[in-house]
N, C-alpha and C positions, 0 to 999 in steps of 0.2 A: 485673556490673553490673545484670543483670536482676533478680537477687535483692534487690540493694540498692534499685533502683527500687520492686520489690513492697514491701519493708519501710518504705520512706519513705511509699508511698502509705497504707499501712495506719496508720502514725503521725499523718499529717496529715489523712486523710478521715474517721477516726472520732472520736466526740466526747469519749471517756473522756480522751485525752491532753490535749486543750484544757482540759476540766474541771479536771483534776489539776493542770495548769500554772498555772491562773488561782488554785486554791487555794493552791499553793506560792507564788505572788507575793503573793497577799492575806496570808497567814499570816507570811511572812518580813517583809515591811515593815510590816504592821500590828503585829505583836509586838514589832519593833524600836523602833517608837516608844513602844509602852507601856512597855517595859522601860526605855528610856531616860529617859522622862518620870517614871515610878516612882521610878528612882534619882535622879534629880535633885532631886525633891521630897523625898528622903531626905537630902539634903546638911544638914549642920548646922555652923554657924560656918565656912562656906566650906572645910570639910574634905571632900576627896575620899573617895568610898566605895572602899576598897581592892580589893574584889573586882570592880569593873566595870572591865574590860578589854575588848579587842579579841574574845576568844573569848565573853565575855558578850554584846557587841554582836552577834556573828552566830549566837547560839544559836538564834534562830528559824530560821536556814537550816539549820544543821547538825541541829538537832533535828526540828522539825516540817516543815520543807522536804524533807529528805532521806526523811524516813519515808513521806511522801506519794509521792515519787518510786519508792520502794521498792514500794509497793503498785501504782502504775502499771505497772512493769516486770514484776512477776510476774501481774498480770492480762493483759498483752500475750501471755502464754504461755497461762495456764490458760483464758482465753476462748475461745482458738482450739481447745485441746481440748475444751472444753464444746460448741462448735457444730459441731465436726467440720471447721473451715476446715484444722487441721494436716495432715489427711490429703490435702487436695487440694494443699496445698503441697508435701507431701513426693512426691506423685506428679509433680508438675512439676519438683522439684528433689530427686532421690534422695539427695543428699549432705546428710544430716541436719545434720551439724556445720557446715557452710558456711550453712545457714539460720539455726541458732541462733547462730552466731558473728556473723554480720552483724546480725541483730537486737540482740544484746547490744552490739556495737560502736556502732550507731547510736543506741541508747537511753543508753548509757553517756556517749558524746560529748555527747549533747542535755543530759543531767543535769549533766555538769562545766560546759558553757558557762553554762547556767541558773544553776546556784549560784554560779560565779565572779562572775557579773554582780550577783546579788543579795547576795551577801557584800560586794562592794565598796559598792553602794548602801545596804545595812544599816548598815555601818561609818561612811558619810559622815553618814546620817541621826543615827545615836546620837551621833556627834561634834558635830553641830550642835545637837542637843537638850541633850546632858549638858554639853558645853563641853570644854574641855581638860583633860585628866587624864594622869598618868604611864602609866597601864595602856592607854591610847589611842594611845600614840605608836607609829609604826611604825619602831622602831629594835630591833635585835637579832633574831637568829634566831626566837626564840620568838613574836614579834610577827607576822613573815611567815608562820609555820606557822600560826598562830592564824587568819589572814586567807585564804592560798591553800591550807591544807591541807584546807578544805571541799570543794572541787571533787574533789580526789584521793579523798577519802572517799566522795563522792556516786558517782564512777565506779566505785568497788569495791563499794559497797552496791547498785548496780544489777547487776553481776554477780553477787553473791550472791543478790539476789532471783530473778533469770531461773533461776539453779541450783536454788534451792528451787521455783520454779514448774514446772520440767521434771521434778524427782523426785517431786512431789506430785501435779501435774496438776489439783487440785482448788483453786478459788479460796479456799474459807473456810479450808482446811487451810493453804495457803501464807501466806495473809495473817496467820493465827494465829502462824505460827512467825516471821515477819519482825517482827512486832509485839511478841509475848511474849518473844523471846530477848533483844533489847537492853533493853527497858523493865522486864521484871518478871524473868527468870531470871537475868541477870547482876547486876541491882540487888539481889535478894535473896541471891545467894552471896556478894557482896561485903560484906554487912551484918553477917556474923557474926564480928565481932571479929578475933582473930588469924587465924582460918581464912580469913575473907574477904581479909585483906591477903595470904596466902599464895596463895590460888587466883587472885586478881585478875590477876595478870601472865599468866595463861594463858586469860583469858576475851577473845576476839576484839574485841567492841566496846568493852572498856574500854581494850585496847591501841589502838584507833582513835581513841577520845576523848582519850587522853593525847597523840596526836601533834599534834593542832591545838589542845590546851587549854594555855594559859600558865601554869596553876596545877598542879603535881604533886600527885597523891593521895598517901595514906599507905601504900600497897601496897609490898610488898617486891620492887620490880622488878629484874629480872636484865639489863636492857638499857635503852638510851637512847630517846628519842622516835622516831627513825629506825628504830630496832629494833623498837619497837611497830608501826609502819607496815608494815615487812616481814613482821612475824608476822602480822598481819590480813591482808595480802595473800596470804601462802601458806594460810591458812586458806580464803579465798575461792576461790583456785584449786583447791584440793582439792575444794571443794564444786561448783564449776563443772565440773571434771574428771570428777567422780563422775557429775554430770548428764549430760554428754556421753557417756560410756560406757554409762550406762542408757537413754539415748535411742536409740542404736543397737542395742541388745540386745532391746528389747522392741517389741511392736506401737505403731503409732501410735494 
């Protein structure tokens, strides 16, 4: 409980988490309004845009919002290494795994709750602006996954970001990895025709996106959407486990 209280104080008493949370809220809701309004203006002859569905309505949360939360999570680790706070923390609590585990749990739950609320609000805003559409109906498993898969994705992404932060310890290097991996590396690998279609099923973030996206890609998938979630979770756990092993082996 002492470690939990300490991590809670770190989260609530510093400016970075508050600023990051404000940016997440502003981006999520602002982009939802913009996307819905733009899509509505693109309607012609009262015909709905087929690509506008729940996953599109919450893309501002699953894309921009989760990315900012990942940066916040990795900074919560790398900034402590930068200023030497982590040494004091480990002196007070020698069980390093406990410290990082509680930090991860606290930030992951916070990210999941925040993105769950924002996903529902973004969906309601998009539906109010765009109007009724088949893709915006909460009917079927794919629709519910598109809405409530985002908090699960956010929780796992926070674990991934903290694992990268523990492994690299440097803010610039860690942020580069968590930004370039999903946005650049996997996008480039998936863009090479048949090679991309064959390699996409083994890319972690491609699998995560598949879980909460209603439209399936053209990749040669070997498992269903829930299998994609399990695959992504396994990759995250491997990285997080490697971070914990490294954490206990090297100096603080």
